C-alpha positions as CSV (number, residue, x, y, z in Angstrom):
1,M,127.0,100.7,97.9
2,K,128.0,100.3,94.3
3,R,125.4,101.3,91.8
4,G,125.0,100.0,88.2
5,K,125.5,102.1,85.1
6,K,121.8,102.5,84.4
7,Y,121.2,103.8,88.0
8,V,124.0,106.3,87.7
9,E,122.7,107.6,84.4
10,A,119.2,107.8,85.7
11,A,120.3,109.5,88.9
12,K,121.8,112.4,86.8
13,A,118.3,113.4,85.8
14,V,117.3,113.9,89.4
15,D,118.3,117.0,91.4
16,R,118.6,115.7,95.0
17,T,118.4,119.2,96.5
18,T,115.1,119.9,94.8
19,L,111.6,119.3,96.2
20,Y,109.5,118.6,93.1
21,E,105.9,119.2,92.4
22,T,104.0,115.9,92.3
23,A,103.4,116.0,88.5
24,D,107.1,116.7,87.8
25,A,108.2,114.0,90.2
26,I,106.0,111.4,88.6
27,S,107.3,112.3,85.2
28,L,110.9,112.0,86.4
29,V,110.3,108.6,88.1
30,K,108.8,107.2,84.9
31,K,111.9,108.4,82.9
32,T,114.3,106.9,85.5
33,A,112.6,103.5,85.6
34,V,115.0,101.9,83.0
35,A,115.1,98.3,84.2
36,K,114.2,95.4,81.9
37,F,111.1,94.6,83.9
38,D,108.0,96.7,84.7
39,E,109.3,98.4,87.9
40,T,107.0,99.1,90.9
41,I,106.8,102.8,91.8
42,E,106.8,103.2,95.6
43,A,106.0,106.1,97.9
44,H,108.2,106.5,101.0
45,I,106.6,108.9,103.5
46,R,108.6,109.9,106.6
47,T,106.3,111.2,109.3
48,G,106.8,113.2,112.5
49,C,104.9,110.6,114.4
50,D,106.3,108.5,117.2
51,G,104.9,105.0,116.6
52,R,106.0,104.0,120.2
53,H,102.9,105.9,121.4
54,A,99.6,104.1,120.7
55,D,97.9,107.4,119.9
56,Q,100.4,108.2,117.2
57,Q,100.2,104.9,115.3
58,I,99.0,105.1,111.7
59,R,97.5,102.1,110.1
60,G,94.8,101.8,107.5
61,A,94.0,100.8,104.0
62,V,92.9,102.5,100.8
63,V,91.7,101.3,97.4
64,L,93.9,102.8,94.6
65,P,91.7,103.9,91.7
66,H,94.0,102.2,89.1
67,G,95.2,99.3,91.3
68,T,98.9,98.4,91.9
69,G,99.5,96.6,88.6
70,K,100.3,93.5,90.6
71,Q,98.4,90.2,90.7
72,V,97.5,89.8,94.4
73,R,97.0,86.3,95.8
74,V,94.5,86.2,98.6
75,L,94.2,83.6,101.4
76,V,91.0,83.6,103.4
77,F,90.5,81.8,106.7
78,A,86.8,81.0,106.8
79,K,84.4,78.1,107.3
80,D,81.2,76.8,105.7
81,A,79.1,79.4,103.9
82,K,81.8,82.1,104.4
83,A,84.4,79.8,102.8
84,E,82.1,79.3,99.8
85,E,81.6,83.0,99.6
86,A,85.4,83.6,99.6
87,K,85.9,81.1,96.8
88,A,83.1,82.7,94.8
89,A,84.7,86.1,95.2
90,G,88.0,84.8,93.7
91,A,90.2,84.1,96.7
92,E,93.1,81.9,95.6
93,F,93.2,79.9,98.8
94,V,90.5,79.3,101.4
95,G,90.7,77.1,104.5
96,A,90.8,76.8,108.3
97,E,92.8,74.9,110.9
98,E,94.2,72.5,108.3
99,L,96.3,75.4,106.9
100,I,98.2,76.0,110.1
101,P,100.8,73.1,109.8
102,K,101.3,73.9,106.1
103,I,102.3,77.5,107.0
104,Q,104.0,76.8,110.3
105,N,105.9,73.6,109.4
106,E,106.3,73.7,105.7
107,G,106.9,77.4,105.3
108,W,104.1,77.8,102.8
109,L,103.7,81.6,102.0
110,D,102.4,81.7,98.4
111,F,100.0,84.5,99.2
112,D,100.1,88.3,99.4
113,V,97.2,89.2,101.7
114,V,95.4,87.3,104.5
115,V,91.7,87.8,105.3
116,A,89.9,86.1,108.2
117,T,86.4,86.1,109.5
118,P,86.3,87.2,113.2
119,D,85.5,83.6,114.4
120,M,88.7,82.4,112.8
121,M,91.1,84.8,114.6
122,G,91.8,82.3,117.4
123,V,93.2,80.0,114.8
124,V,95.0,82.7,112.8
125,G,96.5,84.0,116.1
126,R,98.6,80.8,116.3
127,L,100.4,82.0,113.2
128,G,101.3,85.3,114.7
129,R,105.0,84.6,114.8
130,V,105.1,83.7,111.1
131,L,102.6,86.2,109.7
132,G,103.3,89.1,112.0
133,P,106.9,90.0,110.9
134,K,105.8,89.7,107.3
135,G,103.0,92.2,107.8
136,L,100.4,89.5,106.8
137,M,98.4,89.3,110.0
138,P,94.7,90.2,109.4
139,N,93.7,93.4,111.1
140,P,90.2,95.0,111.6
141,K,91.7,98.5,110.8
142,A,92.9,97.3,107.4
143,G,89.5,95.6,106.7
144,T,91.1,92.1,106.7
145,V,89.2,90.8,109.7
146,T,85.6,90.9,108.5
147,M,82.4,88.9,107.9
148,D,82.0,90.5,104.5
149,V,84.6,88.4,102.8
150,T,83.2,89.2,99.3
151,K,83.8,92.9,99.8
152,A,87.3,92.3,101.3
153,V,88.5,90.1,98.5
154,N,87.0,92.4,95.8
155,E,88.7,95.4,97.2
156,I,92.0,93.7,97.5
157,K,91.8,92.5,93.9
158,A,90.8,96.0,92.8
159,G,94.0,97.5,94.3
160,K,93.5,97.9,98.0
161,I,96.8,98.6,99.8
162,E,97.6,98.8,103.5
163,Y,99.7,101.5,104.9
164,R,101.4,101.6,108.3
165,L,104.3,103.1,110.1
166,D,107.5,101.0,110.2
167,K,109.9,101.1,113.1
168,T,111.5,104.3,111.9
169,N,108.0,106.0,111.4
170,I,108.1,105.8,107.7
171,I,105.3,104.5,105.5
172,H,106.3,102.5,102.4
173,V,103.6,101.7,99.8
174,P,103.4,100.9,96.1
175,I,101.4,103.4,94.0
176,G,101.6,101.5,90.7
177,K,104.0,100.4,87.9
178,A,106.3,102.2,85.6
179,S,104.1,101.2,82.7
180,F,101.2,103.2,84.2
181,T,100.4,106.6,82.6
182,E,101.4,109.7,84.6
183,E,97.7,110.4,85.2
184,Q,97.1,107.0,86.7
185,L,100.2,107.3,89.0
186,A,99.1,110.8,90.0
187,D,95.5,109.6,90.8
188,N,96.8,106.7,92.9
189,F,99.4,108.9,94.7
190,Q,96.7,111.6,95.5
191,T,94.3,108.9,96.8
192,L,97.0,107.5,99.1
193,M,98.0,111.0,100.3
194,D,94.4,112.0,101.0
195,A,94.0,108.8,103.2
196,I,97.3,109.5,105.0
197,L,96.5,113.1,105.7
198,K,93.1,112.1,107.1
199,A,94.9,109.6,109.3
200,K,97.0,112.3,111.0
201,P,96.9,111.7,114.8
202,S,95.2,114.5,116.7
203,T,97.9,114.3,119.4
204,L,100.8,115.0,117.0
205,K,102.8,118.2,117.6
206,G,105.0,119.6,114.9
207,Q,105.3,118.7,111.3
208,Y,103.3,115.6,110.1
209,L,104.9,115.0,106.7
210,K,108.7,115.2,107.1
211,S,109.6,114.0,103.6
212,V,107.8,112.3,100.7
213,T,109.8,110.4,98.1
214,I,108.7,108.3,95.2
215,A,111.1,105.9,93.5
216,P,111.1,103.0,91.0
217,T,112.3,99.6,92.2
218,M,115.8,100.0,90.7
219,G,116.0,103.7,90.3
220,P,116.8,106.9,92.3
221,G,114.2,108.5,94.6
222,V,112.6,111.8,93.7
223,K,111.6,114.1,96.6
224,I,108.2,115.8,96.6
225,N,107.5,119.0,98.4
226,P,105.6,117.8,101.5
227,L,104.2,121.3,102.3
228,K,102.3,121.3,99.0
229,L,100.6,118.1,99.9
230,A,99.2,119.0,103.3
């Protein structure tokens, strides 16, 4: 894969053989985020879990203290009083069955998170093939299937992120923007890691955190020593 000049320059600052302390890694990542836009800083956490086993699945959500720096558009599936509640909480889109054809047939996906009241899950279930692969299906573990739509919308707007294993047992999540201070990124990263360490499956044998890397959208990854995080 051919890399641009800026990436090559930025990569020179990172020693690929070093496992950095968290503070040093964050400082480096901010220096290597040299794109013309405000890059997202992501954490990539490779675990020793085997997601094929139900008891080694990791999935949950955590509110980052400084948010993600991204405007999040929320769609809420609710009716009557709960629909009014969702609108009052600031959800961009609120609706019920009438949204199904718009999403299924017209390919409308102008939202980042989907929340649903439990009574609406039968309706939302019909969108499984569309929302599932995009990671948008509401889920009780992530707090997105709930009667408390006000709390759900407020937390999402405040910087709540969902973490889960992908097919290769890696968790990919944003921890902020390159414009954040080092302290803000460190707070967000620590909050995320605390949640992931707490979510360690009791049945797991061997090392839980195999590798932890943080990287800006367009820049090189910086490895953090996983043993210092556990």
